[in-house]
N, C-alpha and C positions, 0 to 999 in steps of 0.2 A: 444331252441326256443325263450327264453326270450332275449337273446343277439340280435337276428335279429330284434325283435320288438323294442328294445331300439335304435338300429342303425337307423331303419326306422323312429322312432319318432324324433330322433335328426335331420335327414336329412329333414323331413317334416317341422319341426319347423324352421329350417334354411331358407328353401325356403319361407315359409310364412312371416318370418321376413324380408327377402330381398325384397319381393314384397310390403309389407306394408311400409317399409322405403322409397322405390322408389316413392310410391304413395304420401306419406307425403311430400317428397321433391318437387314433382311436384306441389302440392297444395300450398306449401310455396312460390315457385317461382312465381306462378300465382298471389298469394296475394301480393307479393312484387311488381310485375309489376302494379297491379291495384293501389296500394298505391302510386307508383311513378307517375302515370298519374294523380291521384287525387291531389297530392301535387304540380304538375306542373314541376316536375323534368324531365319528359319525355313527349313527345307529344303522343296523341293517334295514334294507327296504321293507322286509316283511313286518318288522316292528312299526315302522312308519305307517304302513298301510292298515294295520290293525287299529291304530289310533285314529287315522282318518276315517275309516269305516264306522267307528264308534261315534264320530261327530257329524258325518255327512252320509246321506243316503244316495246311492248311485253306483255307477260302474266306471272304473278307471279306463280312460281312453289312451292316455300318454303320460309318460314320466320322463323327466330330464333332471339329471343331477348336475349341479353347477358348483364350481369351487371359487375360492376367493381370487384366483387368477383372472376371473372373468368380471372383475369390478365389484365383487360382492365382499361382505365382511365375514365370510365363512361359507361353509357348505350349505346349500339349500336344494331341496327337491321342488321342482315345478311340476305340479300334477294337474292334469286336465281330466275332469269327470263329466259324466252326463247323469242328471238326476231323474227321478221318476216322472217329472214333468217335461222331460226332453229338453231341459235347459243345460247348457254347457257351463261348468263351474271351473275356474282356474284357481288353483291354490299354490301358495308359496309356503313351504314348510322348512323350518330349521332342521337340518339333517342331524344335528347333534343332540337336540332335545325333543324333537317331534312337535314343537310348538308351531301352530299355524300362524304365519306372519301376515298373510294377505289372502283375501277371498275376493274374486271378481266374478260377476255374472249371476249370483244368486241373491235374492232379496231376503 
């Protein structure tokens, strides 16, 4: 019976550790983004969205902020929208300048 308790404890602690590390990583990413806005390295999301809504008609479905540690050359927002024709549009936007770098899905 002791062996099964040991195995259970090891599995349980592994799961707890995985969940904790993921939570810490999300907090650190959030803090990095806040610091980047405060330092002027990136624009606040509301400014980005004002620019996007001036260029594209539709509703925002998802937003993901990525930094240069993920293989990019700076901070970018990946924004998914749905337009009035029910077409999904994927945008990549420079987070520092609000320049649209890429558009996928719209003609």
